[in-house]
C-alpha positions in Angstrom: 0.8 -53.9 41.5 4.3 -52.4 40.9 4.6 -49.3 38.7 7.8 -47.8 37.3 7.8 -44.2 35.9 10.0 -43.6 32.9 10.5 -40.4 31.0 12.8 -41.5 28.2 12.5 -42.9 24.7 15.0 -44.9 22.7 16.9 -41.8 21.6 16.9 -39.9 25.0 13.9 -37.8 23.8 11.2 -36.9 26.3 8.7 -39.7 26.3 6.8 -40.1 29.7 5.1 -43.4 30.3 4.5 -45.9 33.1 5.4 -49.6 33.1 3.2 -51.7 35.4 3.7 -55.2 36.7 0.2 -56.3 37.7 -1.2 -59.7 38.8 -4.1 -61.2 36.8 -6.3 -61.0 39.8 -6.6 -59.8 43.4 -6.1 -60.9 46.9 -8.9 -61.1 49.5 -8.4 -59.8 53.0 -8.0 -63.5 54.0 -5.1 -63.9 51.6 -6.9 -65.9 48.9 -6.2 -65.1 45.3 -9.1 -64.5 42.9 -8.3 -64.6 39.2 -10.0 -61.8 37.2 -11.2 -62.0 33.6 -9.3 -60.3 30.8 -9.0 -56.5 31.2 -11.2 -54.2 29.1 -8.5 -52.1 27.4 -11.0 -49.5 26.1 -12.3 -48.8 29.6 -8.8 -48.8 31.0 -7.7 -46.3 28.3 -10.6 -43.9 29.1 -9.9 -44.2 32.9 -6.2 -43.4 32.4 -7.0 -40.4 30.1 -9.6 -39.0 32.6 -7.2 -39.4 35.5 -4.4 -37.5 33.7 -6.8 -34.7 32.6 -8.2 -34.4 36.2 -4.7 -34.1 37.6 -3.7 -31.4 35.1 -6.9 -29.5 35.7 -6.4 -29.7 39.5 -2.9 -28.3 39.2 -4.1 -25.6 36.7 -1.6 -26.8 34.1 -4.2 -27.0 31.4 -7.5 -25.3 30.5 -10.9 -27.0 30.2 -11.2 -25.9 26.6 -8.0 -27.7 25.7 -9.2 -30.9 27.4 -12.4 -30.9 25.4 -10.4 -30.2 22.2 -8.0 -33.1 22.9 -10.9 -35.5 23.6 -12.1 -34.9 20.0 -8.7 -35.9 18.5 -8.5 -39.1 16.6 -5.2 -39.9 18.2 -5.2 -38.3 21.7 -1.7 -39.4 22.6 -2.9 -41.8 25.3 -2.3 -45.5 24.9 -2.5 -48.7 26.9 -0.8 -52.0 26.1 -0.8 -55.4 27.7 1.0 -57.4 25.0 3.5 -58.9 27.6 2.1 -61.9 29.6 4.1 -63.9 32.0 2.8 -67.2 33.3 2.8 -68.0 37.0 6.2 -69.2 38.2 8.2 -67.6 35.5 10.7 -66.0 37.9 13.3 -65.4 35.2 10.8 -63.7 33.0 9.7 -61.4 35.8 13.3 -60.5 36.6 13.9 -59.6 32.9 10.8 -57.5 32.8 11.7 -55.6 36.0 15.2 -54.9 34.7 13.6 -53.4 31.6 11.2 -51.4 33.7 14.0 -49.9 35.8 16.6 -49.5 33.1 18.7 -46.3 32.9 17.8 -43.8 30.2 21.4 -43.7 28.9 23.7 -46.6 27.8 27.4 -46.3 27.0 27.1 -49.3 24.7 24.8 -47.3 22.4 27.1 -44.3 22.2 28.5 -45.1 18.8 31.0 -42.3 18.2 32.1 -38.9 19.4 33.4 -36.8 16.4 36.4 -34.5 16.5 34.0 -31.5 16.8 32.2 -33.1 19.7 29.2 -34.4 17.8 27.7 -37.5 19.4 26.2 -40.4 17.5 23.7 -42.2 19.7 22.0 -45.5 18.6 18.5 -46.6 19.4 17.8 -49.8 21.3 16.5 -51.6 18.2 18.0 -51.7 14.7 14.6 -51.1 12.9 14.2 -47.5 11.7 11.3 -45.6 13.2 9.9 -42.1 13.0 11.3 -40.6 16.2 10.5 -37.0 17.2 12.6 -34.3 15.6 14.9 -32.9 18.3 14.8 -29.5 16.6 11.0 -29.3 16.8 8.6 -29.2 19.7 8.6 -32.9 20.2 5.0 -33.5 18.8 6.0 -34.0 15.2 7.6 -37.2 13.9 11.0 -36.9 12.2 12.5 -38.9 9.4 12.7 -42.7 10.1 16.0 -43.6 11.7 17.7 -45.7 14.4 20.3 -43.2 15.5 20.5 -39.5 16.5 23.4 -37.0 16.0 23.5 -34.4 18.7 25.9 -31.5 19.5 27.5 -31.8 22.9 25.3 -29.3 24.7 22.1 -30.7 23.2 23.2 -34.2 24.2 23.7 -33.1 27.8 20.4 -31.4 27.8 18.6 -34.5 26.4 20.3 -36.7 29.1 19.9 -34.4 32.1 16.1 -33.8 31.5 15.6 -37.4 32.8 17.2 -36.8 36.2 14.3 -37.0 38.6 13.7 -34.4 41.3 15.3 -35.0 44.6 13.3 -37.3 46.8 11.0 -38.5 44.1 10.1 -42.2 43.9 10.2 -43.7 40.4 9.1 -47.2 41.6 5.7 -47.4 43.4 4.2 -50.4 45.2 0.5 -50.9 45.6 -2.0 -53.4 47.1 -0.4 -56.7 48.1 3.1 -55.5 47.4 2.9 -52.2 49.3 5.1 -51.6 52.3 2.0 -51.4 54.5 0.6 -54.7 53.4 4.0 -56.4 53.7 4.4 -55.0 57.2 1.0 -56.2 58.2 1.6 -59.7 57.0 5.0 -59.8 58.7 3.4 -58.6 62.0 0.6 -61.2 61.7 3.1 -64.0 61.1 5.1 -62.9 64.2 2.0 -62.8 66.3 0.9 -66.2 65.0 4.2 -67.8 65.9 4.3 -66.0 69.3 8.1 -65.8 69.0 10.0 -62.6 68.2 12.3 -62.8 65.2 15.8 -63.5 66.4 18.5 -61.0 65.5 20.6 -63.7 63.9 17.8 -64.4 61.4 17.7 -60.7 60.4 21.5 -60.6 60.0 21.6 -63.8 58.0 18.8 -62.5 55.7 20.6 -59.2 55.2 23.8 -61.0 54.3 22.0 -63.0 51.6 20.3 -59.9 50.3 23.5 -57.9 49.6 25.3 -61.0 48.4 22.5 -61.7 46.0 22.6 -58.2 44.5 26.3 -58.3 44.0 26.0 -61.7 42.3 23.3 -60.4 39.9 25.3 -57.3 38.9 28.9 -58.6 38.7 28.0 -62.3 38.2 30.3 -63.3 41.1 29.2 -64.8 44.4 31.0 -62.8 47.1 30.2 -65.5 49.7 31.7 -68.3 47.7 35.1 -69.4 48.9 37.6 -69.4 45.9 39.5 -72.3 47.5 36.9 -74.9 48.4 33.7 -73.4 46.9 31.9 -73.4 50.3 29.9 -70.6 51.7 31.9 -68.0 53.6 30.6 -66.1 56.6 31.0 -62.4 57.3 33.2 -61.9 60.3 33.4 -58.1 60.5 33.2 -55.0 58.5 36.2 -52.7 58.0 35.4 -49.0 57.9 37.7 -46.0 57.5 39.9 -44.9 59.1 41.4 -48.4 59.6 44.4 -48.4 57.2 46.6 -50.3 59.7 44.0 -53.1 60.0 43.8 -53.4 56.2 47.6 -53.5 56.0 47.8 -56.3 58.6 45.2 -58.4 56.8 46.8 -58.0 53.4 50.3 -58.8 54.8 48.8 -61.9 56.5 47.4 -63.0 53.1 50.6 -62.2 51.3 48.8 -59.5 49.2 50.4 -56.4 50.6 52.4 -54.3 48.1 54.3 -51.5 49.7 54.7 -48.3 47.7 57.3 -45.6 48.3 56.1 -42.0 48.4 56.7 -39.9 45.3 59.3 -37.1 45.6 58.0 -33.6 45.1 58.4 -32.1 41.6 61.6 -30.2 40.8 60.2 -26.7 40.8 63.6 -25.0 40.4 64.3 -27.1 37.3 60.9 -26.4 35.9 61.4 -22.6 36.3 64.8 -22.9 34.5 63.2 -24.7 31.6 60.5 -22.0 31.3 63.1 -19.3 31.5 65.1 -20.9 28.7 62.0 -21.3 26.5 61.0 -17.7 26.9 64.6 -16.4 26.2 64.2 -17.7 22.7 61.1 -15.6 22.1 60.4 -11.9 21.8 57.0 -11.7 23.3 57.3 -8.0 23.8 57.7 -7.5 20.0 54.3 -7.4 18.3 55.7 -8.5 14.9 57.3 -11.6 16.4 54.5 -12.7 18.7 53.0 -16.1 18.3 49.4 -15.5 17.1 48.2 -18.8 18.8 49.2 -17.4 22.2 47.2 -14.2 21.9 44.0 -13.8 23.9 40.8 -12.8 22.1 37.5 -11.8 23.7 34.6 -13.9 22.4 31.0 -13.3 23.6 29.0 -16.3 24.9 26.8 -16.6 21.8 29.7 -16.8 19.5 31.4 -19.4 21.8 28.3 -21.6 21.9 27.8 -21.4 18.1 31.3 -22.9 17.6 30.2 -26.3 18.9 
């Protein structure tokens, strides 16, 4: 099982939930896969609700009376869904699902407009209007149906930054067959069965394929594909700073080096003369001729924030 923790909804509001990629069965210690019958969603919902309540009670974040009260609610706020099913071998479908599970809470493509006053219009993922929570409320009441949200600049930053996880926290968890321990044990067993240690070249070649595959998926360009013949290129060495002379030699050899002349320092004396000439035409010392836009006025922090 692979679980991804997410805290955001479609409009950056606080909406904690967990996406889980789980197999329709389990592996035996011998490595055989046993397919399980369909999950009982009612039992799974009760188990999920009990686990959350036990965690909050253990951390003293909630009272037992509140738990009993919430258990009596018609809509407790807990839900479990298994509407997405991927058949075996659907690698493209699994990749799309994992991209959805690990997506960023914020997208520049959905930032529709920033007004002259700094108001931000942020669009939902889907065009259909839904009753999203009202940002001015406590988050428990549904607002008017909409597919966008208008936020002041500081509220927008607050909505976005609340989804930054604590330092060191893991938002993707691996369990069972996919855990690091299980994968390490299988790799060790394979090495012992072959009775030959893994060669260093094999590890290096696998690492090269891994980073090249990630770059290809993100930028849709294969970094190991030769632009001339289309064959697979090999990594000769890595250039790390400070090696500016090596970079220059390589670019010159390829005919790609472009020399740039250093920019001269600014003419400070000429700038001072321009400022002096500008101030000679003003009578700053005369209160009746002073430019009001240049005057300084003290404003307290509440008045400053209310201007946004």
